[in-house]
C-alpha positions, 0 to 999 in steps of 0.5 A: 752671493752664494753658490748656485748649482743647476743640474741640466740634462743634455744629450751628452749627459749631465751638466752642473752649471755653477755660478756665484762663489764656491767656498769650503762650506759648499763642498759637501753639496757639490760632492753629493751632487757629483756622487749621485751622477752615474753617467757622463758629467760636466761642470760648467764654470761660465758664471763662476765669480770666486773660488777658494783652494779647497774647491779647486782641489775638489774640481781637480779630483773630480776632473781626475775621475772623469768629470769634464770642466767646461768654460774654465777660465785660464787662471782656474785651468792653471790652478787645477793643473797645479793641484793635480800635479801636486796630488800626483807627486 
């Protein structure tokens, strides 16, 4: 299974619903999608199955730039927090 990203417009802004596996080869696509959005953006991780470290770094950077991470599993929330802390050191 590969990565799938659905773009959904809501009253609050844009939600990128991610499902499947996110690996390093998917990051350019995700960066491009995030870069083209101008308003409020959220990433919904409800259906995420697997993620690698490079993808976590990208999510941490996106969150630091105002992107909301929705339905983020606890282990991933902790991992993102650690990546953000290491970046800030």
